[in-house]
KOLSEDO-502614 format. One record per residue (C-alpha): residue in one letter; x, y, z. Coordinates in steps of 0.25 Angstrom, whole numbers, plus 5000, padded with zeros to 4 digits. Last residue first. Example, Ala and Ser with C-alpha at 12.3 -4.5 7.8 and 13.67 -1.06 7.14 Angstrom:
# KOLSEDO-502614
+---+------+-------+------+
| r | east | north |   up |
+---+------+-------+------+
| S | 5055 |  4996 | 5029 |
| A | 5049 |  4982 | 5031 |
+---+------+-------+------+
***
This chain:
# KOLSEDO-502614
+---+------+-------+------+
| r | east | north |   up |
+---+------+-------+------+
| X | 5235 |  5626 | 5237 |
| X | 5248 |  5625 | 5244 |
| X | 5251 |  5623 | 5259 |
| X | 5261 |  5613 | 5265 |
| X | 5251 |  5606 | 5273 |
| X | 5256 |  5592 | 5270 |
| X | 5245 |  5587 | 5261 |
| X | 5244 |  5600 | 5254 |
| X | 5259 |  5601 | 5252 |
| X | 5260 |  5587 | 5247 |
| X | 5249 |  5589 | 5237 |
| X | 5256 |  5602 | 5232 |
| X | 5269 |  5594 | 5230 |
| X | 5262 |  5583 | 5223 |
| X | 5255 |  5592 | 5214 |
| X | 5268 |  5599 | 5210 |
| X | 5274 |  5585 | 5207 |
| X | 5284 |  5579 | 5217 |
| X | 5299 |  5575 | 5215 |
| X | 5309 |  5568 | 5223 |
| X | 5299 |  5562 | 5233 |
| X | 5304 |  5560 | 5247 |
| X | 5308 |  5546 | 5252 |
| X | 5307 |  5546 | 5267 |
| X | 5317 |  5537 | 5275 |
| X | 5311 |  5530 | 5287 |
| X | 5318 |  5522 | 5298 |
| X | 5311 |  5510 | 5303 |
| X | 5316 |  5505 | 5316 |
| X | 5313 |  5491 | 5320 |
| X | 5314 |  5489 | 5335 |
| X | 5322 |  5479 | 5344 |
| X | 5317 |  5466 | 5348 |
| X | 5312 |  5458 | 5360 |
| X | 5308 |  5444 | 5361 |
| X | 5321 |  5440 | 5368 |
| X | 5328 |  5452 | 5375 |
| X | 5343 |  5449 | 5375 |
| X | 5344 |  5446 | 5360 |
| X | 5335 |  5458 | 5356 |
| X | 5328 |  5454 | 5343 |
| X | 5330 |  5464 | 5332 |
| X | 5320 |  5474 | 5328 |
| X | 5305 |  5473 | 5326 |
| X | 5301 |  5475 | 5341 |
| X | 5296 |  5490 | 5339 |
| X | 5294 |  5496 | 5326 |
| X | 5301 |  5510 | 5326 |
| X | 5298 |  5520 | 5315 |
| X | 5309 |  5530 | 5312 |
| X | 5308 |  5542 | 5304 |
| X | 5321 |  5546 | 5297 |
| X | 5314 |  5554 | 5286 |
| X | 5300 |  5557 | 5291 |
| X | 5288 |  5547 | 5292 |
| X | 5275 |  5552 | 5296 |
| X | 5269 |  5541 | 5305 |
| X | 5261 |  5530 | 5301 |
| X | 5271 |  5520 | 5296 |
| X | 5265 |  5505 | 5297 |
| X | 5275 |  5494 | 5298 |
| X | 5272 |  5481 | 5290 |
| X | 5282 |  5470 | 5295 |
| X | 5284 |  5457 | 5288 |
| X | 5292 |  5446 | 5295 |
| X | 5304 |  5440 | 5290 |
| X | 5313 |  5439 | 5303 |
| X | 5321 |  5451 | 5299 |
| X | 5308 |  5459 | 5296 |
| X | 5302 |  5462 | 5283 |
| X | 5297 |  5476 | 5282 |
| X | 5284 |  5483 | 5277 |
| X | 5283 |  5498 | 5281 |
| X | 5269 |  5505 | 5280 |
| X | 5266 |  5519 | 5276 |
| X | 5262 |  5532 | 5280 |
| X | 5257 |  5545 | 5273 |
| X | 5269 |  5554 | 5276 |
| X | 5281 |  5545 | 5275 |
| X | 5274 |  5536 | 5265 |
| X | 5271 |  5548 | 5256 |
| X | 5286 |  5552 | 5258 |
| X | 5290 |  5539 | 5253 |
| X | 5296 |  5529 | 5263 |
| X | 5310 |  5523 | 5265 |
| X | 5312 |  5513 | 5276 |
| X | 5325 |  5510 | 5284 |
| X | 5325 |  5499 | 5293 |
| X | 5331 |  5498 | 5307 |
| X | 5331 |  5486 | 5316 |
| X | 5333 |  5488 | 5331 |
| X | 5340 |  5479 | 5341 |
| X | 5354 |  5486 | 5339 |
| X | 5352 |  5494 | 5327 |
| X | 5350 |  5484 | 5315 |
| X | 5348 |  5488 | 5301 |
| X | 5337 |  5482 | 5293 |
| X | 5334 |  5481 | 5278 |
| X | 5345 |  5475 | 5270 |
| X | 5352 |  5469 | 5282 |
| X | 5367 |  5471 | 5285 |
| X | 5373 |  5458 | 5291 |
| X | 5376 |  5459 | 5306 |
| X | 5388 |  5453 | 5312 |
| X | 5388 |  5443 | 5324 |
| X | 5402 |  5440 | 5330 |
| X | 5406 |  5425 | 5330 |
| X | 5417 |  5422 | 5340 |
| X | 5426 |  5410 | 5339 |
| X | 5434 |  5407 | 5352 |
| X | 5449 |  5404 | 5350 |
| X | 5454 |  5390 | 5352 |
| X | 5463 |  5389 | 5364 |
| X | 5478 |  5390 | 5362 |
| X | 5490 |  5381 | 5362 |
| X | 5489 |  5379 | 5347 |
| X | 5479 |  5388 | 5340 |
| X | 5464 |  5387 | 5340 |
| X | 5455 |  5394 | 5330 |
| X | 5441 |  5398 | 5335 |
| X | 5430 |  5389 | 5341 |
| X | 5435 |  5390 | 5355 |
| X | 5423 |  5397 | 5361 |
| X | 5412 |  5400 | 5350 |
| X | 5408 |  5415 | 5353 |
| X | 5396 |  5422 | 5347 |
| X | 5397 |  5437 | 5347 |
| X | 5386 |  5447 | 5345 |
| X | 5393 |  5459 | 5337 |
| X | 5381 |  5462 | 5328 |
| X | 5368 |  5459 | 5336 |
| X | 5361 |  5446 | 5340 |
| X | 5346 |  5449 | 5340 |
| X | 5341 |  5435 | 5337 |
| X | 5352 |  5425 | 5341 |
| X | 5362 |  5419 | 5331 |
| X | 5365 |  5404 | 5335 |
| X | 5379 |  5401 | 5330 |
| X | 5382 |  5387 | 5327 |
| X | 5397 |  5383 | 5324 |
| X | 5402 |  5374 | 5313 |
| X | 5416 |  5369 | 5314 |
| X | 5428 |  5368 | 5306 |
| X | 5442 |  5364 | 5311 |
| X | 5456 |  5367 | 5306 |
| X | 5468 |  5361 | 5314 |
| X | 5479 |  5367 | 5321 |
| X | 5489 |  5356 | 5327 |
| X | 5489 |  5351 | 5341 |
| X | 5487 |  5336 | 5337 |
| X | 5473 |  5335 | 5341 |
| X | 5469 |  5348 | 5333 |
| X | 5471 |  5362 | 5337 |
| X | 5460 |  5370 | 5331 |
| X | 5459 |  5380 | 5319 |
| X | 5445 |  5385 | 5314 |
| X | 5435 |  5384 | 5304 |
| X | 5421 |  5389 | 5307 |
| X | 5407 |  5385 | 5301 |
| X | 5396 |  5394 | 5307 |
| X | 5382 |  5389 | 5308 |
| X | 5373 |  5401 | 5311 |
| X | 5359 |  5399 | 5318 |
| X | 5350 |  5411 | 5317 |
| X | 5343 |  5422 | 5325 |
| X | 5331 |  5430 | 5320 |
| X | 5336 |  5444 | 5320 |
| X | 5351 |  5442 | 5320 |
| X | 5348 |  5432 | 5308 |
| X | 5339 |  5442 | 5301 |
| X | 5350 |  5453 | 5303 |
| X | 5360 |  5444 | 5295 |
| X | 5371 |  5438 | 5303 |
| X | 5386 |  5440 | 5300 |
| X | 5395 |  5432 | 5310 |
| X | 5408 |  5439 | 5312 |
| X | 5420 |  5431 | 5317 |
| X | 5428 |  5433 | 5330 |
| X | 5440 |  5424 | 5334 |
| X | 5442 |  5424 | 5349 |
| X | 5455 |  5428 | 5355 |
| X | 5465 |  5416 | 5358 |
| X | 5464 |  5409 | 5371 |
| X | 5477 |  5405 | 5376 |
| X | 5478 |  5391 | 5382 |
| X | 5488 |  5390 | 5394 |
| X | 5482 |  5401 | 5402 |
| X | 5468 |  5396 | 5398 |
| X | 5472 |  5383 | 5405 |
| X | 5473 |  5390 | 5418 |
| X | 5460 |  5397 | 5416 |
| X | 5453 |  5384 | 5413 |
| X | 5458 |  5378 | 5425 |
| X | 5468 |  5366 | 5424 |
| X | 5462 |  5353 | 5423 |
| X | 5463 |  5342 | 5434 |
| X | 5455 |  5349 | 5445 |
| X | 5456 |  5338 | 5455 |
| X | 5446 |  5327 | 5457 |
| X | 5454 |  5316 | 5451 |
| X | 5466 |  5322 | 5442 |
| X | 5465 |  5315 | 5429 |
| X | 5469 |  5301 | 5434 |
| X | 5456 |  5300 | 5440 |
| X | 5450 |  5298 | 5426 |
| X | 5449 |  5283 | 5428 |
| X | 5457 |  5278 | 5440 |
| X | 5468 |  5285 | 5448 |
| X | 5472 |  5299 | 5451 |
| X | 5486 |  5305 | 5450 |
| X | 5485 |  5309 | 5435 |
| X | 5484 |  5324 | 5436 |
| X | 5480 |  5332 | 5424 |
| X | 5484 |  5346 | 5419 |
| X | 5499 |  5348 | 5421 |
| X | 5503 |  5334 | 5418 |
| X | 5512 |  5326 | 5427 |
| X | 5507 |  5312 | 5426 |
| X | 5515 |  5310 | 5413 |
| X | 5523 |  5323 | 5409 |
| X | 5520 |  5337 | 5411 |
| X | 5509 |  5337 | 5400 |
| X | 5506 |  5349 | 5391 |
| X | 5498 |  5361 | 5390 |
| X | 5494 |  5372 | 5380 |
| X | 5481 |  5367 | 5374 |
| X | 5488 |  5361 | 5361 |
| X | 5496 |  5353 | 5371 |
| X | 5511 |  5351 | 5369 |
| X | 5511 |  5336 | 5366 |
| X | 5497 |  5334 | 5360 |
| X | 5495 |  5319 | 5361 |
| X | 5504 |  5316 | 5373 |
| X | 5500 |  5329 | 5379 |
| X | 5485 |  5324 | 5380 |
| X | 5489 |  5311 | 5386 |
| X | 5498 |  5318 | 5397 |
| X | 5486 |  5328 | 5399 |
| X | 5476 |  5316 | 5402 |
| X | 5485 |  5310 | 5412 |
| X | 5485 |  5295 | 5410 |
| X | 5474 |  5287 | 5417 |
| X | 5477 |  5279 | 5429 |
| X | 5471 |  5264 | 5428 |
| X | 5473 |  5257 | 5441 |
| X | 5475 |  5263 | 5455 |
| X | 5490 |  5262 | 5457 |
| X | 5499 |  5270 | 5448 |
| X | 5503 |  5264 | 5435 |
| X | 5516 |  5259 | 5430 |
| X | 5515 |  5246 | 5438 |
| X | 5502 |  5242 | 5431 |
| X | 5489 |  5246 | 5438 |
| X | 5479 |  5234 | 5441 |
| X | 5467 |  5236 | 5433 |
| X | 5454 |  5242 | 5440 |
| X | 5454 |  5256 | 5433 |
| X | 5457 |  5250 | 5419 |
| X | 5447 |  5239 | 5421 |
| X | 5436 |  5249 | 5425 |
| X | 5438 |  5256 | 5412 |
| X | 5435 |  5244 | 5404 |
| X | 5439 |  5230 | 5406 |
| X | 5443 |  5224 | 5393 |
| X | 5444 |  5237 | 5384 |
| X | 5450 |  5245 | 5396 |
| X | 5460 |  5234 | 5399 |
| X | 5464 |  5234 | 5385 |
| X | 5464 |  5249 | 5384 |
| X | 5473 |  5250 | 5396 |
| X | 5483 |  5241 | 5390 |
| X | 5483 |  5247 | 5376 |
| X | 5484 |  5261 | 5381 |
| X | 5478 |  5271 | 5371 |
| X | 5464 |  5267 | 5376 |
| X | 5466 |  5270 | 5391 |
| X | 5474 |  5283 | 5390 |
| X | 5465 |  5288 | 5378 |
| X | 5452 |  5286 | 5387 |
| X | 5459 |  5293 | 5399 |
| X | 5462 |  5305 | 5390 |
| X | 5448 |  5306 | 5384 |
| X | 5442 |  5304 | 5398 |
| X | 5450 |  5315 | 5404 |
| X | 5447 |  5325 | 5392 |
| X | 5433 |  5322 | 5393 |
| X | 5432 |  5326 | 5408 |
| X | 5441 |  5338 | 5406 |
| X | 5432 |  5343 | 5394 |
| X | 5419 |  5341 | 5401 |
| X | 5425 |  5349 | 5413 |
| X | 5431 |  5360 | 5404 |
| X | 5419 |  5364 | 5395 |
| X | 5422 |  5378 | 5392 |
| X | 5437 |  5376 | 5393 |
| X | 5437 |  5365 | 5382 |
| X | 5450 |  5365 | 5375 |
| X | 5459 |  5365 | 5388 |
| X | 5450 |  5354 | 5393 |
| X | 5454 |  5345 | 5382 |
| X | 5442 |  5339 | 5376 |
| X | 5443 |  5341 | 5361 |
| X | 5458 |  5339 | 5361 |
| X | 5457 |  5326 | 5369 |
| X | 5446 |  5321 | 5360 |
| X | 5454 |  5322 | 5347 |
| X | 5467 |  5318 | 5352 |
| X | 5461 |  5306 | 5360 |
| X | 5453 |  5301 | 5348 |
| X | 5465 |  5302 | 5338 |
| X | 5474 |  5295 | 5349 |
| X | 5464 |  5284 | 5351 |
| X | 5462 |  5281 | 5336 |
| X | 5477 |  5281 | 5334 |
| X | 5478 |  5270 | 5345 |
| X | 5467 |  5262 | 5338 |
| X | 5453 |  5262 | 5342 |
| X | 5446 |  5248 | 5342 |
| X | 5437 |  5252 | 5354 |
| X | 5431 |  5264 | 5346 |
| X | 5435 |  5278 | 5348 |
| X | 5428 |  5290 | 5354 |
| X | 5439 |  5293 | 5364 |
| X | 5429 |  5293 | 5376 |
| X | 5421 |  5281 | 5369 |
| X | 5433 |  5273 | 5369 |
| X | 5436 |  5276 | 5383 |
| X | 5423 |  5271 | 5388 |
| X | 5423 |  5274 | 5403 |
| X | 5417 |  5263 | 5411 |
| X | 5416 |  5249 | 5405 |
+---+------+-------+------+
***
């Protein structure tokens, strides 16, 4: 049977005229090349098929021949006087589109039957009526002159330090305005998936092309999520390093101690401190910082900054003992 026009429009074989119009509106808006600059070739092919399928199934005579003999029957049938020689000649895709949407929401219109600005209908046979081997679509840069691209819409994506350490998958439900099949603004909701990579930093941007709001005669804006870092109760981030403040007593500062920490991926670290700790002393633990995105398997450092807690009161015996221990003199 060749091309299955019913399947192309996603309707059953008993589809009414209203069913066909509804299906065409939805699919033509979805696959119009001006709305799909990133997958232009696929959109062009689908848009041509959708237009041809509607042209056949919306015409009772063509539909009857197609239902009985398939696509081959259409192409082989003798043409009526009103048609050029060569059998079935599909109507111009842009003319069909303009009949539905009038002044196109994408910023172009038909120049009359057989004289559209975008498509040529000089060829014969299935699909050949859309321009044969010539470039039937304007280049993307030419279309861009017709369709203004608004500035991107940016929104913050707050992430915990744990998420930025280990990575995470975020599901974001968005609400936006799009232009519907009738050229009117319509609300739409969608769930977007964001794969947060280990080591991403504040300010990292994730762009979803054409997922922002859309206005008539404009392209949809891009939607950009910008990573924002939530404050952490224990750690602070400095590029790829993690910083933690640790308070120790004077006795621990002088006599040594161990620091027990829970990492961002929930491991337990026990870090011995053997040096004499002075106020502001910094102990560096290599490779226990944040993952380095551009260097898989590598991490920054963990930097422990010490605060020494001095006693507020000492007995005379304690003072004398400290002096003896520290070589400060005394009996």
